[in-house]
N, C-alpha and C positions, 0 to 999 in steps of 0.2 A: 918855616916849616921844617919839621924833624925829618932827617934823612935816615931811612932804615939801613942798618948794617946787614950784609949778608950773614946767614948762619955759618958757623964754622963747619967744616966737612963732617966732623964727628957727630954733630947734632942732627944732621940730615940722614944718618944711617937708620936702618930699620930697628925696631925694638929688639931686645935680646932674644935669642933663639927660643928659650924656654918660657918667655913671658906669656905668649898666647895660650899654650897648653895649661899653664898655671892658672890663669884667669878662668878658663873654661872649667877646670877642675873645681876651683874655688866656688864659682857660681852654681855649679852642679851640686856641690855639697850643701850650699845655702838652701837651695830649692828642695833638695831631698830632706833636710832637716825640717823645713816647714811643712812638707807634705806628710812625712812619717812621724812627726813629733819626736825626732831623734836628736839627742843632745850630747854628742861627744864634744869634749872641750877641745878647742875654743869656739866650735860651731854651735849655734843655738837656733831653735825654732822661734825664738822671741816670744814664747808663750807668756812669760812673765810680764812683758810689756803690752801684749795684744789683748788681754782679757780685762773686761770691765771689773773694777774692784769696788764694790759698794761697801757702805759702812756696816750693813748687816750681812753676816756670813752664816752659812749653814754647812753642816757636815755630818758625819756618822762617827759613833764610838761603839766599841765592842767590849763586853766584860764576860768573864766566866763565873757562873755561880755553881759552887760545889757545896751541897748541904747547907744552903742559906748564907754562905760566905762568898761575897762578890769580889773578884780581883780583875784589874785590867787584863785584857787579852793581848799578848804579845803577838800580833798578827804575823810578823815576819818570821817568827819561830815555827809556825806550822809548815808542814811539808809542802802542801800546794793549795789547800782548800781556800784560804783567805788572801792569797797574794793578789795584788791589784784591788784592794778592799774597796776603795771609792768607786771604782768602775763596776765591781761586783754588786755593790749596794744600789747603784742606779738600775742595774738589771733586776735585782731582787725586788725593789720597791714596785716596779711595774709588771712583775711577773704574775702568772696565775698562781693560785694556791698550791696546785699540784707541782708546779715548777719550784715554788718556794720550799715545799717539803723535800724535794729532791736535793736542793741546794743545802738545806739545813742538815740533812743526813750526811752529806759530803763534808760539811764543816765540823760536825760533832764526832765523826768517826775517829779522827786522830786523838780527840780528847778522851774518848772512851777507852782507847788503847793505853793512854798514859797512866802511869801508876798514880793511884789516889784520886782520879778524876772520874770514876764510874758514875753514870747518871748526871754528868755535868750538862749544864745548859748554857747556851750563849745568849746574852741579852744584847739587843741591838738598839741603841739610843740614837734619836735624832738630836743633834746638838745645834745650838744657835748662839751667836755672840755678836757684839758690836765692837768694831775695831777702835772706835773712839772712847769706849769705856776702858779706863786704865786704873791700875792700883799701884801702890808704892811710889807715889809722886810721878806717875806716868811712865815708870820703867817697865812694867809688865802689863799685858792685857788681863782684863778681868776674866775669871773662869767662865767657860760656856754654860748656859742652861742646857739641861738635857731632859728629854722625854722618852720614856720606854715606848718603842714603836713595835718591835717584834721580839719573840723568844724563840730560839731554835733548840729543839731537844732531839735526841736520837730518833724520835717518832716522827718528827717533822716541825713545821712552823706553826706558831700561834700569834694572834694579834696581841699587841702589847697593852691594849686597853684604851680608854677614852683619851682624847687630847688631841 
């Protein structure tokens, strides 16, 4: 039978004085990150690992049409109207037509003020793609398919058409 050796006096001492406050703070940060989807490095809410990721993905894309010429809309460049675009589109899609008109006017106002963009409209496309579809020997994903869902003008929202 093995005989247990008594622990040295140093091992029997309590944990370092700052260990418990550190653990409490660390666990509080982890919980706060998960609740508020707050992601300061190196703390994470583990969103990347906790969401189901199916092969078929959907999203939104916005373009600006000025006199028949369509260009991608740099959403982050606008003062405030389209920040948080994916969240705004979730609200936009389920909103009443009067609320959509209100949102469209807010989004197109900065464009109307920009030089050379008078009468510009924002086209909102529903995009879809499959993660398994690759091009260039599997290096890059295939481009998404897009369907015009809504058109925003300074007058309000319009349906993008059938589909």
